PDB file of the backbone (N, CA, C, O) and the ligand in Angstrom, with CONECT records:
HET     ZN  A 101       1
ATOM      1  N   MET A   1     132.904  92.047 108.562  1.00  0.00           N
ATOM      2  CA  MET A   1     132.760  92.464 107.179  1.00  0.00           C
ATOM      3  C   MET A   1     131.785  91.551 106.507  1.00  0.00           C
ATOM      4  O   MET A   1     131.997  90.340 106.449  1.00  0.00           O
ATOM      5  N   ALA A   2     130.656  92.143 105.969  1.00  0.00           N
ATOM      6  CA  ALA A   2     129.698  91.469 105.376  1.00  0.00           C
ATOM      7  C   ALA A   2     130.153  90.955 103.965  1.00  0.00           C
ATOM      8  O   ALA A   2     130.942  91.624 103.298  1.00  0.00           O
ATOM      9  N   THR A   3     129.688  89.851 103.550  1.00  0.00           N
ATOM     10  CA  THR A   3     130.044  89.346 102.191  1.00  0.00           C
ATOM     11  C   THR A   3     129.155  89.958 101.207  1.00  0.00           C
ATOM     12  O   THR A   3     128.034  90.357 101.524  1.00  0.00           O
ATOM     13  N   LYS A   4     129.609  90.043 100.050  1.00  0.00           N
ATOM     14  CA  LYS A   4     128.943  90.589  98.900  1.00  0.00           C
ATOM     15  C   LYS A   4     128.027  89.566  98.264  1.00  0.00           C
ATOM     16  O   LYS A   4     128.385  88.400  98.099  1.00  0.00           O
ATOM     17  N   VAL A   5     126.799  90.039  97.900  1.00  0.00           N
ATOM     18  CA  VAL A   5     125.896  89.058  97.183  1.00  0.00           C
ATOM     19  C   VAL A   5     125.440  89.730  95.932  1.00  0.00           C
ATOM     20  O   VAL A   5     125.379  90.956  95.840  1.00  0.00           O
ATOM     21  N   THR A   6     125.107  88.877  94.931  1.00  0.00           N
ATOM     22  CA  THR A   6     124.474  89.442  93.671  1.00  0.00           C
ATOM     23  C   THR A   6     123.001  89.407  93.959  1.00  0.00           C
ATOM     24  O   THR A   6     122.403  88.338  94.078  1.00  0.00           O
ATOM     25  N   CYS A   7     122.422  90.569  94.070  1.00  0.00           N
ATOM     26  CA  CYS A   7     121.092  90.723  94.697  1.00  0.00           C
ATOM     27  C   CYS A   7     120.000  90.338  93.670  1.00  0.00           C
ATOM     28  O   CYS A   7     120.083  90.819  92.540  1.00  0.00           O
ATOM     29  N   ALA A   8     119.043  89.554  93.966  1.00  0.00           N
ATOM     30  CA  ALA A   8     118.000  89.076  93.092  1.00  0.00           C
ATOM     31  C   ALA A   8     117.095  90.336  92.734  1.00  0.00           C
ATOM     32  O   ALA A   8     116.565  90.393  91.625  1.00  0.00           O
ATOM     33  N   ARG A   9     116.931  91.281  93.616  1.00  0.00           N
ATOM     34  CA  ARG A   9     116.049  92.372  93.290  1.00  0.00           C
ATOM     35  C   ARG A   9     116.634  93.457  92.533  1.00  0.00           C
ATOM     36  O   ARG A   9     116.052  93.872  91.530  1.00  0.00           O
ATOM     37  N   CYS A  10     117.789  93.981  92.940  1.00  0.00           N
ATOM     38  CA  CYS A  10     118.364  95.165  92.233  1.00  0.00           C
ATOM     39  C   CYS A  10     119.383  94.689  91.120  1.00  0.00           C
ATOM     40  O   CYS A  10     119.805  95.452  90.251  1.00  0.00           O
ATOM     41  N   GLU A  11     119.727  93.402  91.220  1.00  0.00           N
ATOM     42  CA  GLU A  11     120.656  92.793  90.304  1.00  0.00           C
ATOM     43  C   GLU A  11     122.043  93.405  90.325  1.00  0.00           C
ATOM     44  O   GLU A  11     122.752  93.447  89.320  1.00  0.00           O
ATOM     45  N   GLN A  12     122.405  93.883  91.524  1.00  0.00           N
ATOM     46  CA  GLN A  12     123.792  94.512  91.603  1.00  0.00           C
ATOM     47  C   GLN A  12     124.519  93.740  92.623  1.00  0.00           C
ATOM     48  O   GLN A  12     123.917  93.099  93.484  1.00  0.00           O
ATOM     49  N   GLU A  13     125.897  93.792  92.539  1.00  0.00           N
ATOM     50  CA  GLU A  13     126.715  93.175  93.633  1.00  0.00           C
ATOM     51  C   GLU A  13     126.856  94.152  94.739  1.00  0.00           C
ATOM     52  O   GLU A  13     127.469  95.203  94.553  1.00  0.00           O
ATOM     53  N   ARG A  14     126.316  93.857  95.888  1.00  0.00           N
ATOM     54  CA  ARG A  14     126.297  94.795  97.031  1.00  0.00           C
ATOM     55  C   ARG A  14     126.542  93.966  98.275  1.00  0.00           C
ATOM     56  O   ARG A  14     126.594  92.738  98.202  1.00  0.00           O
ATOM     57  N   GLU A  15     126.698  94.638  99.448  1.00  0.00           N
ATOM     58  CA  GLU A  15     126.858  94.067 100.693  1.00  0.00           C
ATOM     59  C   GLU A  15     125.554  93.328 101.030  1.00  0.00           C
ATOM     60  O   GLU A  15     124.464  93.838 100.771  1.00  0.00           O
ATOM     61  N   GLY A  16     125.672  92.130 101.605  1.00  0.00           N
ATOM     62  CA  GLY A  16     124.549  91.304 102.039  1.00  0.00           C
ATOM     63  C   GLY A  16     124.338  91.479 103.472  1.00  0.00           C
ATOM     64  O   GLY A  16     125.015  92.302 104.089  1.00  0.00           O
ATOM     65  N   LEU A  17     123.430  90.751 104.062  1.00  0.00           N
ATOM     66  CA  LEU A  17     123.129  90.671 105.466  1.00  0.00           C
ATOM     67  C   LEU A  17     124.164  89.971 106.292  1.00  0.00           C
ATOM     68  O   LEU A  17     124.869  89.138 105.723  1.00  0.00           O
ATOM     69  N   ASP A  18     124.327  90.196 107.488  1.00  0.00           N
ATOM     70  CA  ASP A  18     125.337  89.550 108.362  1.00  0.00           C
ATOM     71  C   ASP A  18     124.900  88.178 108.678  1.00  0.00           C
ATOM     72  O   ASP A  18     125.720  87.262 108.752  1.00  0.00           O
ATOM     73  N   GLN A  19     123.590  87.997 108.872  1.00  0.00           N
ATOM     74  CA  GLN A  19     123.006  86.746 109.313  1.00  0.00           C
ATOM     75  C   GLN A  19     121.585  86.579 108.661  1.00  0.00           C
ATOM     76  O   GLN A  19     120.966  87.553 108.234  1.00  0.00           O
ATOM     77  N   PRO A  20     121.102  85.299 108.606  1.00  0.00           N
ATOM     78  CA  PRO A  20     119.866  85.111 107.987  1.00  0.00           C
ATOM     79  C   PRO A  20     118.769  85.920 108.786  1.00  0.00           C
ATOM     80  O   PRO A  20     118.849  85.970 110.014  1.00  0.00           O
ATOM     81  N   PRO A  21     117.843  86.494 108.174  1.00  0.00           N
ATOM     82  CA  PRO A  21     116.820  87.340 108.874  1.00  0.00           C
ATOM     83  C   PRO A  21     115.747  86.475 109.485  1.00  0.00           C
ATOM     84  O   PRO A  21     114.957  86.958 110.297  1.00  0.00           O
ATOM     85  N   MET A  22     115.697  85.258 109.135  1.00  0.00           N
ATOM     86  CA  MET A  22     114.671  84.350 109.673  1.00  0.00           C
ATOM     87  C   MET A  22     115.207  82.923 109.557  1.00  0.00           C
ATOM     88  O   MET A  22     116.183  82.654 108.856  1.00  0.00           O
ATOM     89  N   GLY A  23     114.546  82.037 110.258  1.00  0.00           N
ATOM     90  CA  GLY A  23     115.078  80.617 110.306  1.00  0.00           C
ATOM     91  C   GLY A  23     114.696  79.961 108.955  1.00  0.00           C
ATOM     92  O   GLY A  23     113.931  80.471 108.136  1.00  0.00           O
ATOM     93  N   GLY A  24     115.329  78.754 108.823  1.00  0.00           N
ATOM     94  CA  GLY A  24     114.885  77.838 107.659  1.00  0.00           C
ATOM     95  C   GLY A  24     115.510  78.142 106.403  1.00  0.00           C
ATOM     96  O   GLY A  24     116.413  78.977 106.356  1.00  0.00           O
ATOM     97  N   PRO A  25     115.087  77.504 105.330  1.00  0.00           N
ATOM     98  CA  PRO A  25     115.730  77.678 103.960  1.00  0.00           C
ATOM     99  C   PRO A  25     115.414  79.106 103.471  1.00  0.00           C
ATOM    100  O   PRO A  25     116.273  79.692 102.813  1.00  0.00           O
ATOM    101  N   THR A  26     114.276  79.687 103.740  1.00  0.00           N
ATOM    102  CA  THR A  26     114.029  81.080 103.228  1.00  0.00           C
ATOM    103  C   THR A  26     115.003  82.052 103.776  1.00  0.00           C
ATOM    104  O   THR A  26     115.555  82.854 103.022  1.00  0.00           O
ATOM    105  N   GLY A  27     115.249  82.023 105.068  1.00  0.00           N
ATOM    106  CA  GLY A  27     116.300  82.920 105.669  1.00  0.00           C
ATOM    107  C   GLY A  27     117.631  82.710 104.895  1.00  0.00           C
ATOM    108  O   GLY A  27     118.298  83.690 104.564  1.00  0.00           O
ATOM    109  N   GLN A  28     117.991  81.554 104.629  1.00  0.00           N
ATOM    110  CA  GLN A  28     119.319  81.264 104.013  1.00  0.00           C
ATOM    111  C   GLN A  28     119.254  81.844 102.623  1.00  0.00           C
ATOM    112  O   GLN A  28     120.228  82.452 102.179  1.00  0.00           O
ATOM    113  N   GLN A  29     118.146  81.684 101.910  1.00  0.00           N
ATOM    114  CA  GLN A  29     118.018  82.230 100.542  1.00  0.00           C
ATOM    115  C   GLN A  29     118.026  83.711 100.580  1.00  0.00           C
ATOM    116  O   GLN A  29     118.524  84.261  99.598  1.00  0.00           O
ATOM    117  N   VAL A  30     117.573  84.447 101.517  1.00  0.00           N
ATOM    118  CA  VAL A  30     117.614  85.852 101.632  1.00  0.00           C
ATOM    119  C   VAL A  30     119.031  86.253 101.807  1.00  0.00           C
ATOM    120  O   VAL A  30     119.562  87.136 101.133  1.00  0.00           O
ATOM    121  N   LEU A  31     119.660  85.529 102.796  1.00  0.00           N
ATOM    122  CA  LEU A  31     121.057  85.822 103.020  1.00  0.00           C
ATOM    123  C   LEU A  31     121.962  85.802 101.828  1.00  0.00           C
ATOM    124  O   LEU A  31     122.849  86.639 101.661  1.00  0.00           O
ATOM    125  N   GLU A  32     121.700  84.788 100.978  1.00  0.00           N
ATOM    126  CA  GLU A  32     122.586  84.581  99.832  1.00  0.00           C
ATOM    127  C   GLU A  32     122.208  85.381  98.631  1.00  0.00           C
ATOM    128  O   GLU A  32     123.010  85.572  97.717  1.00  0.00           O
ATOM    129  N   ASN A  33     120.931  85.874  98.625  1.00  0.00           N
ATOM    130  CA  ASN A  33     120.411  86.534  97.388  1.00  0.00           C
ATOM    131  C   ASN A  33     120.006  87.858  97.430  1.00  0.00           C
ATOM    132  O   ASN A  33     119.667  88.405  96.381  1.00  0.00           O
ATOM    133  N   VAL A  34     119.988  88.535  98.622  1.00  0.00           N
ATOM    134  CA  VAL A  34     119.372  89.850  98.831  1.00  0.00           C
ATOM    135  C   VAL A  34     120.372  90.774  99.446  1.00  0.00           C
ATOM    136  O   VAL A  34     120.964  90.434 100.470  1.00  0.00           O
ATOM    137  N   CYS A  35     120.593  91.946  98.860  1.00  0.00           N
ATOM    138  CA  CYS A  35     121.428  92.926  99.585  1.00  0.00           C
ATOM    139  C   CYS A  35     120.828  93.619 100.698  1.00  0.00           C
ATOM    140  O   CYS A  35     119.615  93.562 100.896  1.00  0.00           O
ATOM    141  N   ARG A  36     121.661  94.308 101.476  1.00  0.00           N
ATOM    142  CA  ARG A  36     121.188  94.923 102.632  1.00  0.00           C
ATOM    143  C   ARG A  36     120.189  96.005 102.372  1.00  0.00           C
ATOM    144  O   ARG A  36     119.201  96.107 103.099  1.00  0.00           O
ATOM    145  N   ASP A  37     120.403  96.838 101.344  1.00  0.00           N
ATOM    146  CA  ASP A  37     119.504  97.818 101.044  1.00  0.00           C
ATOM    147  C   ASP A  37     118.160  97.370 100.704  1.00  0.00           C
ATOM    148  O   ASP A  37     117.155  97.878 101.201  1.00  0.00           O
ATOM    149  N   CYS A  38     118.138  96.346  99.794  1.00  0.00           N
ATOM    150  CA  CYS A  38     116.747  95.795  99.409  1.00  0.00           C
ATOM    151  C   CYS A  38     116.071  95.188 100.597  1.00  0.00           C
ATOM    152  O   CYS A  38     114.847  95.245 100.716  1.00  0.00           O
ATOM    153  N   TRP A  39     116.853  94.600 101.491  1.00  0.00           N
ATOM    154  CA  TRP A  39     116.212  93.941 102.628  1.00  0.00           C
ATOM    155  C   TRP A  39     115.538  95.098 103.591  1.00  0.00           C
ATOM    156  O   TRP A  39     114.463  94.948 104.171  1.00  0.00           O
ATOM    157  N   GLN A  40     116.294  96.180 103.653  1.00  0.00           N
ATOM    158  CA  GLN A  40     115.712  97.301 104.424  1.00  0.00           C
ATOM    159  C   GLN A  40     114.364  97.865 103.777  1.00  0.00           C
ATOM    160  O   GLN A  40     113.391  98.216 104.445  1.00  0.00           O
ATOM    161  N   GLU A  41     114.440  97.903 102.428  1.00  0.00           N
ATOM    162  CA  GLU A  41     113.242  98.363 101.777  1.00  0.00           C
ATOM    163  C   GLU A  41     112.065  97.366 102.034  1.00  0.00           C
ATOM    164  O   GLU A  41     110.921  97.770 102.239  1.00  0.00           O
ATOM    165  N   TRP A  42     112.394  96.092 102.012  1.00  0.00           N
ATOM    166  CA  TRP A  42     111.307  95.053 102.299  1.00  0.00           C
ATOM    167  C   TRP A  42     110.834  95.352 103.716  1.00  0.00           C
ATOM    168  O   TRP A  42     109.625  95.407 103.943  1.00  0.00           O
ATOM    169  N   ARG A  43     111.667  95.533 104.609  1.00  0.00           N
ATOM    170  CA  ARG A  43     111.288  95.699 105.993  1.00  0.00           C
ATOM    171  C   ARG A  43     110.295  96.855 106.158  1.00  0.00           C
ATOM    172  O   ARG A  43     109.338  96.741 106.924  1.00  0.00           O
ATOM    173  N   GLU A  44     110.520  97.997 105.425  1.00  0.00           N
ATOM    174  CA  GLU A  44     109.660  99.077 105.437  1.00  0.00           C
ATOM    175  C   GLU A  44     108.339  98.775 104.808  1.00  0.00           C
ATOM    176  O   GLU A  44     107.274  99.142 105.306  1.00  0.00           O
ATOM    177  N   ASN A  45     108.445  98.051 103.629  1.00  0.00           N
ATOM    178  CA  ASN A  45     107.281  97.681 102.840  1.00  0.00           C
ATOM    179  C   ASN A  45     106.431  96.716 103.691  1.00  0.00           C
ATOM    180  O   ASN A  45     105.210  96.862 103.741  1.00  0.00           O
ATOM    181  N   SER A  46     107.050  95.752 104.348  1.00  0.00           N
ATOM    182  CA  SER A  46     106.267  94.800 105.075  1.00  0.00           C
ATOM    183  C   SER A  46     105.420  95.422 106.235  1.00  0.00           C
ATOM    184  O   SER A  46     104.303  95.027 106.567  1.00  0.00           O
ATOM    185  N   ALA A  47     106.092  96.417 106.780  1.00  0.00           N
ATOM    186  CA  ALA A  47     105.365  97.154 107.962  1.00  0.00           C
ATOM    187  C   ALA A  47     104.128  97.824 107.378  1.00  0.00           C
ATOM    188  O   ALA A  47     103.089  97.926 108.031  1.00  0.00           O
ATOM    189  N   LEU A  48     104.259  98.273 106.144  1.00  0.00           N
ATOM    190  CA  LEU A  48     103.087  98.988 105.468  1.00  0.00           C
ATOM    191  C   LEU A  48     101.925  97.925 105.198  1.00  0.00           C
ATOM    192  O   LEU A  48     100.732  98.155 105.395  1.00  0.00           O
ATOM    193  N   LEU A  49     102.435  96.768 104.734  1.00  0.00           N
ATOM    194  CA  LEU A  49     101.482  95.701 104.345  1.00  0.00           C
ATOM    195  C   LEU A  49     100.751  95.215 105.689  1.00  0.00           C
ATOM    196  O   LEU A  49      99.531  95.069 105.764  1.00  0.00           O
ATOM    197  N   ILE A  50     101.609  94.995 106.689  1.00  0.00           N
ATOM    198  CA  ILE A  50     100.981  94.498 107.974  1.00  0.00           C
ATOM    199  C   ILE A  50      99.864  95.480 108.445  1.00  0.00           C
ATOM    200  O   ILE A  50      98.773  95.062 108.833  1.00  0.00           O
ATOM    201  N   ASN A  51     100.190  96.821 108.393  1.00  0.00           N
ATOM    202  CA  ASN A  51      99.163  97.757 108.832  1.00  0.00           C
ATOM    203  C   ASN A  51      97.925  97.768 107.780  1.00  0.00           C
ATOM    204  O   ASN A  51      96.757  97.747 108.168  1.00  0.00           O
ATOM    205  N   HIS A  52      98.263  97.800 106.539  1.00  0.00           N
ATOM    206  CA  HIS A  52      97.242  97.860 105.488  1.00  0.00           C
ATOM    207  C   HIS A  52      96.266  96.779 105.641  1.00  0.00           C
ATOM    208  O   HIS A  52      95.067  97.051 105.708  1.00  0.00           O
ATOM    209  N   TYR A  53      96.731  95.450 105.708  1.00  0.00           N
ATOM    210  CA  TYR A  53      95.897  94.361 105.742  1.00  0.00           C
ATOM    211  C   TYR A  53      95.556  93.873 107.162  1.00  0.00           C
ATOM    212  O   TYR A  53      94.847  92.879 107.317  1.00  0.00           O
ATOM    213  N   GLY A  54      96.040  94.542 108.161  1.00  0.00           N
ATOM    214  CA  GLY A  54      95.833  94.125 109.512  1.00  0.00           C
ATOM    215  C   GLY A  54      96.390  92.665 109.711  1.00  0.00           C
ATOM    216  O   GLY A  54      95.694  91.807 110.254  1.00  0.00           O
ATOM    217  N   LEU A  55      97.575  92.424 109.289  1.00  0.00           N
ATOM    218  CA  LEU A  55      98.070  91.028 109.425  1.00  0.00           C
ATOM    219  C   LEU A  55      98.661  90.795 110.832  1.00  0.00           C
ATOM    220  O   LEU A  55      99.329  91.632 111.440  1.00  0.00           O
ATOM    221  N   ALA A  56      98.334  89.542 111.288  1.00  0.00           N
ATOM    222  CA  ALA A  56      98.844  89.170 112.602  1.00  0.00           C
ATOM    223  C   ALA A  56      99.917  88.097 112.347  1.00  0.00           C
ATOM    224  O   ALA A  56      99.643  87.102 111.676  1.00  0.00           O
ATOM    225  N   LEU A  57     101.153  88.296 112.885  1.00  0.00           N
ATOM    226  CA  LEU A  57     102.151  87.444 112.715  1.00  0.00           C
ATOM    227  C   LEU A  57     101.992  86.106 113.406  1.00  0.00           C
ATOM    228  O   LEU A  57     102.627  85.104 113.077  1.00  0.00           O
ATOM    229  N   GLY A  58     101.090  86.153 114.397  1.00  0.00           N
ATOM    230  CA  GLY A  58     100.794  84.809 115.085  1.00  0.00           C
ATOM    231  C   GLY A  58      99.929  84.058 114.228  1.00  0.00           C
ATOM    232  O   GLY A  58      99.735  82.888 114.560  1.00  0.00           O
ATOM    233  N   ASN A  59      99.371  84.483 113.198  1.00  0.00           N
ATOM    234  CA  ASN A  59      98.398  83.747 112.328  1.00  0.00           C
ATOM    235  C   ASN A  59      99.056  83.154 111.117  1.00  0.00           C
ATOM    236  O   ASN A  59      99.472  83.883 110.217  1.00  0.00           O
ATOM    237  N   PRO A  60      99.168  81.744 111.071  1.00  0.00           N
ATOM    238  CA  PRO A  60      99.993  81.130 110.042  1.00  0.00           C
ATOM    239  C   PRO A  60      99.546  81.577 108.637  1.00  0.00           C
ATOM    240  O   PRO A  60     100.408  81.688 107.765  1.00  0.00           O
ATOM    241  N   ALA A  61      98.253  81.842 108.360  1.00  0.00           N
ATOM    242  CA  ALA A  61      97.801  82.153 107.012  1.00  0.00           C
ATOM    243  C   ALA A  61      98.345  83.536 106.682  1.00  0.00           C
ATOM    244  O   ALA A  61      98.736  83.800 105.545  1.00  0.00           O
ATOM    245  N   HIS A  62      98.371  84.440 107.700  1.00  0.00           N
ATOM    246  CA  HIS A  62      98.877  85.802 107.461  1.00  0.00           C
ATOM    247  C   HIS A  62     100.405  85.759 107.257  1.00  0.00           C
ATOM    248  O   HIS A  62     100.963  86.504 106.452  1.00  0.00           O
ATOM    249  N   ARG A  63     101.071  84.845 108.028  1.00  0.00           N
ATOM    250  CA  ARG A  63     102.554  84.702 107.766  1.00  0.00           C
ATOM    251  C   ARG A  63     102.836  84.268 106.411  1.00  0.00           C
ATOM    252  O   ARG A  63     103.771  84.736 105.762  1.00  0.00           O
ATOM    253  N   GLN A  64     101.997  83.326 105.945  1.00  0.00           N
ATOM    254  CA  GLN A  64     102.206  82.793 104.578  1.00  0.00           C
ATOM    255  C   GLN A  64     101.992  83.869 103.474  1.00  0.00           C
ATOM    256  O   GLN A  64     102.713  83.948 102.479  1.00  0.00           O
ATOM    257  N   GLN A  65     100.977  84.659 103.724  1.00  0.00           N
ATOM    258  CA  GLN A  65     100.621  85.790 102.869  1.00  0.00           C
ATOM    259  C   GLN A  65     101.853  86.697 102.811  1.00  0.00           C
ATOM    260  O   GLN A  65     102.296  87.078 101.728  1.00  0.00           O
ATOM    261  N   LEU A  66     102.372  87.020 103.910  1.00  0.00           N
ATOM    262  CA  LEU A  66     103.510  87.953 104.018  1.00  0.00           C
ATOM    263  C   LEU A  66     104.844  87.405 103.346  1.00  0.00           C
ATOM    264  O   LEU A  66     105.642  88.122 102.743  1.00  0.00           O
ATOM    265  N   ARG A  67     104.972  86.051 103.532  1.00  0.00           N
ATOM    266  CA  ARG A  67     106.107  85.417 102.922  1.00  0.00           C
ATOM    267  C   ARG A  67     106.014  85.369 101.420  1.00  0.00           C
ATOM    268  O   ARG A  67     107.040  85.475 100.749  1.00  0.00           O
ATOM    269  N   THR A  68     104.756  85.206 100.825  1.00  0.00           N
ATOM    270  CA  THR A  68     104.598  85.296  99.397  1.00  0.00           C
ATOM    271  C   THR A  68     104.811  86.654  98.878  1.00  0.00           C
ATOM    272  O   THR A  68     105.389  86.815  97.803  1.00  0.00           O
ATOM    273  N   ALA A  69     104.364  87.670  99.597  1.00  0.00           N
ATOM    274  CA  ALA A  69     104.675  89.067  99.245  1.00  0.00           C
ATOM    275  C   ALA A  69     106.137  89.328  99.260  1.00  0.00           C
ATOM    276  O   ALA A  69     106.679  89.993  98.377  1.00  0.00           O
ATOM    277  N   MET A  70     106.796  88.789 100.293  1.00  0.00           N
ATOM    278  CA  MET A  70     108.305  89.015 100.359  1.00  0.00           C
ATOM    279  C   MET A  70     108.964  88.466  99.171  1.00  0.00           C
ATOM    280  O   MET A  70     109.764  89.136  98.518  1.00  0.00           O
ATOM    281  N   ARG A  71     108.610  87.130  98.845  1.00  0.00           N
ATOM    282  CA  ARG A  71     109.256  86.567  97.628  1.00  0.00           C
ATOM    283  C   ARG A  71     109.092  87.386  96.294  1.00  0.00           C
ATOM    284  O   ARG A  71     110.002  87.528  95.477  1.00  0.00           O
ATOM    285  N   GLU A  72     107.813  87.912  96.170  1.00  0.00           N
ATOM    286  CA  GLU A  72     107.554  88.762  95.045  1.00  0.00           C
ATOM    287  C   GLU A  72     108.439  89.975  95.031  1.00  0.00           C
ATOM    288  O   GLU A  72     109.086  90.313  94.040  1.00  0.00           O
ATOM    289  N   PHE A  73     108.438  90.617  96.181  1.00  0.00           N
ATOM    290  CA  PHE A  73     109.090  91.900  96.315  1.00  0.00           C
ATOM    291  C   PHE A  73     110.656  91.737  96.128  1.00  0.00           C
ATOM    292  O   PHE A  73     111.284  92.655  95.600  1.00  0.00           O
ATOM    293  N   LEU A  74     111.272  90.625  96.538  1.00  0.00           N
ATOM    294  CA  LEU A  74     112.675  90.457  96.441  1.00  0.00           C
ATOM    295  C   LEU A  74     113.023  89.594  95.199  1.00  0.00           C
ATOM    296  O   LEU A  74     114.182  89.230  94.998  1.00  0.00           O
ATOM    297  N   SER A  75     111.974  89.266  94.352  1.00  0.00           N
ATOM    298  CA  SER A  75     112.288  88.419  93.222  1.00  0.00           C
ATOM    299  C   SER A  75     112.974  87.064  93.564  1.00  0.00           C
ATOM    300  O   SER A  75     113.892  86.622  92.872  1.00  0.00           O
ATOM    301  N   LEU A  76     112.494  86.430  94.649  1.00  0.00           N
ATOM    302  CA  LEU A  76     113.100  85.147  94.986  1.00  0.00           C
ATOM    303  C   LEU A  76     112.247  84.022  94.355  1.00  0.00           C
ATOM    304  O   LEU A  76     111.017  84.014  94.399  1.00  0.00           O
ATOM    305  N   ASP A  77     112.971  83.119  93.793  1.00  0.00           N
ATOM    306  CA  ASP A  77     112.216  81.853  93.302  1.00  0.00           C
ATOM    307  C   ASP A  77     111.672  81.026  94.500  1.00  0.00           C
ATOM    308  O   ASP A  77     112.085  81.180  95.650  1.00  0.00           O
ATOM    309  N   GLU A  78     110.781  80.200  94.163  1.00  0.00           N
ATOM    310  CA  GLU A  78     110.173  79.325  95.141  1.00  0.00           C
ATOM    311  C   GLU A  78     111.269  78.217  95.360  1.00  0.00           C
ATOM    312  O   GLU A  78     112.023  77.909  94.437  1.00  0.00           O
ATOM    313  N   ASP A  79     111.338  77.663  96.519  1.00  0.00           N
ATOM    314  CA  ASP A  79     112.230  76.615  96.891  1.00  0.00           C
ATOM    315  C   ASP A  79     112.160  75.384  95.934  1.00  0.00           C
ATOM    316  O   ASP A  79     112.877  74.404  96.137  1.00  0.00           O
TER     317      ASP A  79
HETATM  318 ZN    ZN A 101     119.505  94.788  96.176  1.00  0.00          ZN2+
END
């Protein structure tokens, strides 16, 4: 049973993720502040961004660009 989170994006109390979607503090922040639905929306949105900008996840600058876009999309504050 997933725990409920108060989501930073939709501002509603909803089911969160079962586990951090990525390592480090950002993954923990997503786990604690983003609901499952909004995370799914971001996943779809990120796929579009990756295609649109031709981002390569092996490229640190591209990963950083994507992470910044993710924070804006999910309304997460900087660490
Ligand atoms: Zn949400």
